[in-house]
C-alpha positions in Angstrom: -0.8 -126.8 -20.0 -2.9 -124.2 -18.3 -0.7 -121.2 -19.1 -1.2 -121.6 -22.9 -4.9 -120.9 -22.9 -4.2 -117.8 -20.7 -1.7 -116.5 -23.3 -4.2 -117.1 -26.1 -7.0 -115.3 -24.2 -4.6 -112.4 -23.5 -3.7 -112.2 -27.1 -7.3 -112.2 -28.2 -8.1 -109.5 -25.7 -5.2 -107.4 -26.8 -6.3 -107.7 -30.5 -9.8 -106.8 -29.6 -8.6 -103.7 -27.7 -6.6 -102.7 -30.8 -9.6 -103.1 -33.0 -11.8 -100.9 -30.7 -9.1 -98.2 -30.4 -8.7 -98.1 -34.2 -12.4 -97.7 -34.7 -12.5 -95.0 -32.0 -9.6 -93.1 -33.6 -11.3 -93.3 -37.0 -10.2 -93.4 -40.5 -9.7 -89.6 -40.9 -7.4 -89.3 -37.9 -5.5 -92.4 -38.9 -5.2 -91.2 -42.4 -3.6 -88.0 -41.2 -1.2 -90.0 -39.0 0.4 -92.2 -41.6 -2.1 -94.7 -42.6 -2.5 -95.1 -46.4 -5.8 -93.7 -47.7 -7.7 -95.7 -50.3 -9.7 -94.0 -53.1 -12.8 -92.2 -51.9 -14.8 -94.2 -54.4 -15.1 -96.9 -51.7 -18.2 -96.1 -49.6 -20.1 -97.8 -46.9 -23.1 -99.8 -48.2 -25.2 -98.7 -45.3 -25.1 -95.8 -42.8 -23.2 -96.6 -39.7 -21.0 -99.4 -41.2 -17.6 -99.5 -39.5 -14.9 -102.1 -39.4 -11.2 -102.7 -38.3 -9.1 -105.7 -38.5 -6.3 -107.5 -40.3 -6.7 -108.2 -44.0 -7.1 -111.4 -45.9 -6.7 -110.6 -49.6 -8.5 -111.9 -52.6 -8.1 -111.2 -56.4 -11.0 -112.2 -58.5 -10.9 -112.8 -62.2 -13.2 -110.7 -64.3 -16.9 -111.3 -63.4 -16.0 -114.2 -61.1 -16.1 -114.5 -57.3 -14.7 -117.9 -56.6 -11.6 -116.3 -54.9 -14.0 -114.7 -52.4 -15.6 -118.0 -51.6 -12.2 -119.5 -51.0 -11.0 -116.6 -48.9 -14.0 -116.7 -46.6 -13.6 -120.5 -46.2 -10.1 -120.0 -44.9 -10.4 -116.7 -43.1 -9.5 -116.3 -39.4 -12.1 -114.8 -37.0 -11.8 -111.0 -36.9 -10.2 -110.7 -40.4 -11.4 -108.2 -43.1 -11.7 -109.5 -46.6 -10.1 -107.1 -49.0 -11.0 -108.0 -52.6 -9.9 -106.7 -56.0 -11.1 -107.7 -59.5 -9.2 -108.1 -62.8 -12.1 -106.3 -64.6 -15.9 -106.0 -64.9 -16.4 -104.1 -61.5 -20.1 -103.6 -62.3 -21.2 -107.0 -61.0 -22.5 -108.0 -57.6 -19.5 -110.0 -56.4 -20.9 -110.3 -52.8 -24.3 -110.5 -51.3 -26.4 -112.0 -48.6 -25.2 -115.6 -49.0 -21.6 -114.7 -48.7 -22.2 -112.2 -45.9 -23.9 -115.0 -43.9 -21.0 -117.3 -44.6 -18.5 -114.6 -43.5 -20.4 -113.7 -40.4 -20.6 -117.3 -39.4 -16.8 -117.3 -39.5 -16.8 -114.2 -37.3 -15.2 -112.1 -40.0 -15.1 -108.3 -39.4 -16.3 -107.1 -42.8 -15.5 -106.6 -46.5 -13.7 -103.9 -48.5 -14.1 -104.6 -52.3 -13.2 -102.3 -55.3 -16.3 -103.5 -57.2 -20.0 -104.1 -56.9 -22.0 -105.8 -54.2 -25.8 -106.5 -53.9 -28.4 -107.5 -51.4 -27.8 -104.2 -49.6 -30.8 -104.3 -47.4 -29.8 -107.8 -46.2 -26.3 -106.6 -45.5 -27.7 -103.8 -43.3 -30.1 -106.2 -41.6 -27.2 -108.6 -40.9 -25.1 -105.6 -39.7 -22.2 -106.9 -41.7 -19.9 -104.0 -42.7 -19.3 -103.7 -46.3 -17.4 -100.9 -48.2 -17.6 -101.1 -52.0 -17.2 -99.0 -55.1 -20.6 -99.9 -56.6 -24.0 -101.4 -56.0 -24.7 -103.9 -58.9 -27.5 -106.4 -59.7 -25.7 -108.8 -62.0 -24.2 -111.8 -60.2 -20.7 -113.3 -60.7 -19.6 -116.7 -61.9 -17.8 -119.2 -59.7 -15.3 -120.8 -61.9 -12.0 -119.0 -61.2 -9.3 -118.5 -61.6 -8.4 -116.2 -58.7 -5.9 -115.7 -56.0 -6.0 -115.4 -52.2 -3.4 -114.3 -49.8 -1.2 -112.5 -52.3 -0.7 -108.7 -52.5 -3.4 -106.9 -54.3 -4.0 -103.3 -55.6 -7.3 -102.1 -54.3 -8.7 -98.5 -54.8 -5.2 -97.4 -56.0 -3.3 -98.8 -53.0 -1.3 -102.0 -52.7 -2.2 -104.1 -49.8 -1.1 -107.5 -48.5 -2.4 -110.1 -46.0 -2.0 -108.9 -42.4 -2.2 -105.2 -43.2 -4.7 -103.5 -40.8 -7.9 -102.0 -42.4 -10.0 -99.4 -40.8 -13.2 -98.1 -42.5 -16.0 -95.8 -41.5 -18.2 -93.1 -43.1 -15.1 -91.0 -43.8 -13.4 -93.6 -46.0 -11.0 -96.5 -45.9 -7.3 -96.6 -44.7 -4.8 -99.4 -44.3 -1.7 -99.8 -42.1 1.1 -102.2 -42.6 1.4 -104.5 -39.5 5.0 -103.3 -38.9 3.8 -99.7 -38.8 0.6 -100.2 -36.7 2.2 -99.1 -33.3 3.7 -96.0 -34.9 0.6 -94.9 -36.7 -1.6 -95.5 -33.6 0.8 -93.5 -31.4 0.7 -90.6 -33.9 -3.1 -90.8 -34.1 -3.4 -90.7 -30.3 -1.3 -87.6 -30.2 -3.3 -85.9 -33.0 -6.6 -86.8 -31.2 -5.3 -85.1 -28.0 -4.2 -82.1 -29.9 -7.5 -81.8 -31.6 -9.2 -81.8 -28.2 -7.2 -78.8 -27.2 -8.3 -77.1 -30.4 -11.9 -77.9 -29.7 -11.8 -76.3 -26.3 -10.2 -73.2 -27.7 -12.7 -72.9 -30.5 -15.6 -73.3 -28.1 -14.2 -70.4 -26.1 -14.3 -68.2 -29.1 -10.8 -68.6 -30.7 -11.1 -68.5 -34.5 -9.4 -71.1 -36.6 -7.3 -68.3 -38.1 -5.9 -67.5 -34.7 -5.6 -71.0 -33.5 -3.6 -72.2 -36.6 -1.7 -69.0 -37.1 -3.0 -68.6 -40.7 -1.9 -65.8 -43.0 -5.0 -64.5 -44.6 -3.3 -61.8 -46.6 -3.8 -63.7 -49.9 -7.6 -63.4 -49.4 -9.3 -60.6 -51.4 -12.0 -58.8 -49.5 -14.9 -57.2 -51.5 
């Protein structure tokens, strides 16, 4: 029926609009608006990396990345692979080969609390990756592992379908059921900050603007 494709297209367009707005709001504003902040040890692999999308989770056994291969093979377009390991984070669990596979499936990026490698290739491919380490040693591919189950990554529990936003400020996640609320708060915060910026540019100090009590400050 012709109406079905139209609904599918509308849904895709709505999802893309959400992704672009999340990127525009940014991890910092979202983190101040109810999103959960992952540990700052997660950093972008290259300057300018930025991502947003729903998570597909993977838990790798120590030193093994079979779960990452399996997750990419089953991932939906636009999804963000969120990967944790059971140990040995100092290996390169992800590199150019897996990035090419993920990009071919139109995935939005990777967040992993462990090492990755081939960083020059990741930047060349413009595939956003946020990791806790850069590591040369590769991983085995024997398993076991888990995909689709809740994982604890960078001190925060996440599950499939949670929304992930990452940029140079850090990584945050938002439960799907909380997305509308967090985005609404973030919009209001962004509007409030614009008012702040106008006042600051006109000469108002942050002390005046925020009504800060500076009496505890000692002046030499």
